[in-house]
C-alpha positions in Angstrom: -26.4 76.7 46.2 -29.8 76.7 47.7 -29.4 75.9 51.4 -31.3 73.0 53.0 -33.8 74.5 55.4 -35.9 71.5 56.4 -35.1 69.1 59.2 -37.0 66.5 57.3 -34.6 66.5 54.3 -33.6 62.9 53.7 -29.9 63.6 53.6 -30.1 65.4 57.0 -32.2 62.6 58.5 -29.8 59.9 57.4 -26.8 61.8 58.7 -28.5 62.6 62.0 -29.2 58.8 62.5 -25.4 58.3 62.6 -25.4 59.6 66.2 -26.6 56.0 67.0 -24.0 53.2 66.8 -26.6 50.8 65.4 -27.0 53.1 62.4 -23.3 53.6 62.0 -22.8 49.8 62.0 -25.7 49.3 59.6 -24.7 52.0 57.1 -21.0 51.4 57.5 -20.7 55.2 57.8 -19.5 57.6 60.4 -20.1 61.3 61.1 -17.2 63.8 61.5 -17.9 67.0 63.2 -15.4 69.8 63.3 -12.9 71.6 61.1 -9.6 70.1 62.4 -11.2 66.6 62.5 -12.4 66.9 58.9 -9.0 68.2 57.7 -7.3 65.2 59.3 -9.8 62.8 57.8 -9.2 64.3 54.4 -5.4 64.2 54.9 -5.7 60.5 55.8 -7.7 59.7 52.7 -10.9 58.8 54.5 -13.7 58.4 52.0 -16.1 61.2 52.4 -19.7 60.8 51.1 -21.4 64.0 52.1 -20.7 67.3 53.8 -23.0 69.8 55.4 -21.7 73.3 55.6 -23.2 76.3 57.5 -21.3 79.4 56.1 -22.2 81.8 59.0 -20.5 79.4 61.4 -17.4 78.9 59.4 -15.5 81.7 61.1 -12.1 80.1 62.0 -9.1 79.7 59.7 -9.4 75.9 60.2 -13.0 76.1 59.0 -12.0 78.1 55.9 -9.3 75.6 55.1 -11.6 72.7 55.5 -14.1 74.3 53.2 -11.4 74.6 50.6 -10.2 71.1 51.1 -13.7 69.7 50.6 -13.6 71.0 47.0 -10.8 68.5 46.3 -12.9 65.5 47.5 -15.7 63.5 45.9 -18.1 64.4 48.7 -21.4 65.9 47.8 -21.5 69.2 49.7 -24.8 70.7 51.0 -25.2 74.2 52.4 -27.5 74.2 55.5 -29.1 76.7 57.8 -28.1 77.1 61.4 -31.2 75.3 62.6 -30.5 72.3 60.4 -26.8 72.4 61.4 -27.8 72.2 65.0 -29.6 68.9 64.3 -26.4 67.5 62.9 -23.6 68.9 65.2 -22.2 67.4 68.4 -21.3 69.3 71.5 -20.9 73.1 71.8 -17.9 73.7 69.5 -19.9 74.5 66.3 -17.5 75.1 63.5 -20.0 75.0 60.7 -19.3 71.7 59.1 -20.3 68.0 59.5 -19.3 65.3 57.1 -20.5 61.7 56.5 -17.7 59.2 55.6 -17.3 55.5 55.0 -16.1 53.8 58.1 -12.3 53.3 57.9 -11.0 49.8 58.1 -9.4 49.1 61.5 -8.2 45.5 61.6 -5.0 44.0 62.9 -3.8 42.9 59.5 -3.5 46.5 58.4 -1.1 47.5 61.2 2.5 47.8 59.9 5.1 48.3 62.6 8.6 49.8 62.5 11.7 48.0 63.8 11.2 49.3 67.4 7.5 50.1 67.8 5.6 51.3 70.9 2.1 49.9 70.7 -0.7 51.0 73.1 -3.6 48.6 74.0 -6.9 49.6 75.6 -9.1 46.8 76.9 -12.8 47.2 77.4 -12.9 51.0 77.2 -16.5 52.2 77.3 -16.3 56.0 77.3 -15.6 57.6 73.9 -14.2 60.7 75.5 -11.5 58.6 77.3 -10.7 56.8 74.1 -10.3 60.0 72.2 -8.1 61.5 74.9 -5.8 58.4 74.8 -5.6 58.7 71.0 -4.6 62.3 71.3 -1.8 61.5 73.9 -0.7 58.6 71.8 -0.4 60.8 68.7 1.5 63.4 70.7 4.0 61.0 72.2 4.7 59.2 68.9 3.0 55.9 69.8 3.2 53.5 66.7 -0.4 52.2 66.9 -3.4 51.9 69.3 -5.3 48.6 69.6 -8.7 48.5 71.2 -9.4 45.1 72.8 -13.0 44.1 73.4 -14.3 47.7 73.1 -17.6 48.8 74.5 -17.7 51.8 72.3 -16.9 52.0 68.6 -13.5 53.4 67.5 -15.2 56.0 65.3 -17.8 57.2 67.8 -18.4 60.9 67.0 -17.3 61.9 70.5 -14.2 59.8 70.2 -13.4 61.7 67.0 -13.9 65.0 68.6 -12.0 64.2 71.8 -9.1 62.9 69.7 -9.1 66.1 67.6 -9.1 63.9 64.5 -5.9 62.0 65.5 -7.9 58.8 65.2 -7.5 59.2 61.5 -3.7 59.8 61.7 -2.7 57.0 64.1 -2.8 53.4 63.0 -5.7 51.8 64.9 -7.4 48.5 65.2 -10.3 47.0 67.2 -10.4 43.2 67.9 -11.1 40.6 70.5 -8.6 40.8 73.4 -7.4 37.2 72.8 -6.6 38.1 69.2 -4.6 41.2 70.2 -2.7 39.3 72.8 -1.7 36.6 70.3 -0.8 39.3 67.8 1.5 41.1 70.3 3.2 37.8 71.1 3.7 37.0 67.4 5.3 40.4 67.0 7.6 39.6 70.0 6.7 42.8 71.9 7.6 43.2 75.5 4.3 43.8 77.3 3.8 46.1 80.2 0.3 46.0 81.9 -0.7 49.0 84.0 -2.1 47.6 87.3 -2.7 49.2 90.7 -0.9 46.3 92.4 1.9 46.2 89.8 5.3 45.1 91.2 7.4 47.4 89.1 7.3 51.2 89.2 6.6 52.5 85.7 9.9 54.4 85.5 11.8 51.1 85.7 10.1 49.6 82.7 12.4 49.4 79.6 10.4 51.1 76.9 13.4 51.5 74.6 12.9 48.1 73.1 9.8 47.0 71.0 7.0 47.2 73.6 3.3 47.4 74.3 1.7 49.4 77.0 -1.6 47.8 78.1 -4.3 49.6 80.0 -7.7 48.6 81.3 -11.2 50.0 81.3 -12.3 52.9 83.5 -14.1 50.8 86.2 -12.8 47.3 86.0 -9.2 47.6 85.0 -7.5 44.8 83.0 -8.8 41.3 82.8 -6.9 38.2 84.0 -5.7 37.4 80.4 -3.1 40.1 80.8 -1.1 38.1 83.4 1.7 35.8 82.5 5.4 35.2 82.5 5.8 37.4 79.4 3.7 40.3 80.8 5.2 42.7 83.4 2.7 44.5 85.7 3.7 48.2 86.3 2.3 50.7 88.7 2.0 54.5 88.9 2.6 56.0 92.3 -0.6 57.2 94.0 0.2 59.3 97.1 -3.4 60.5 97.9 -6.6 58.7 98.8 -7.4 57.6 95.2 -5.8 54.3 94.1 -5.7 55.0 90.4 -5.8 57.7 87.7 -8.3 58.1 84.9 -7.2 55.8 82.1 -6.5 58.7 79.8 -4.2 60.3 82.4 -2.4 57.1 83.1 -1.9 56.5 79.4 -0.4 60.0 79.0 2.1 59.4 81.9 3.2 56.0 80.4 3.4 57.2 76.8 5.6 60.2 77.7 7.8 58.1 80.0 8.4 55.9 76.9 9.1 59.0 74.8 11.6 60.3 77.5 13.4 57.0 77.5 13.5 56.8 73.7 14.7 60.3 73.1 16.6 61.1 76.3 
């Protein structure tokens, strides 16, 4: 295979444009950077379109596995030079491969729940790194699904994919208006626990052993007023220092693992 050496190659240019959400939305495609992320996308059956591989950078075992896995997909694979790869890659963890894929469907009607689910809801999240970190914790703690309400970043932002280590492809996810998600949770008869600084109940007293949803707000504004009601219990995490709240990804991890403790203890 003759490697692509030109930054003006049309395949490279189209892939590079996917850094911008407008182009992701327009093309209905996403970009996946990283070996573990790519392996998890392949394992989840995400439809790959193209892949760009830089052999000198494929040094890890995960990278070698991903190269082999690409052969079993329908993606068109291009070899590229390090200079071209640098135009395509995100961040500093260069593992030698970037892929373009069709945007996975992420709608509420695709979420199937078990008899006793634990659903996570994030409202108004704007930082893709935080969204990715929450996804990673949700995956680790066995959360059933993650719903993103009124998101200010797209679910498959490349930085979300990287921060989640590809777990965004393994965990059932959906993005929808907050009112639609609230109605969906009520239709599923889930007990709802909203994380609030002024919450009346300590989080350890919440009963996460039943079908439940944990609802968290955006980094700066917290939860909107729609997450108040007789069927929604506000819970709080203790804050013993000068700060009044944790980063949303840290708060999510605490709540998810408390639920796991209750369900397995």
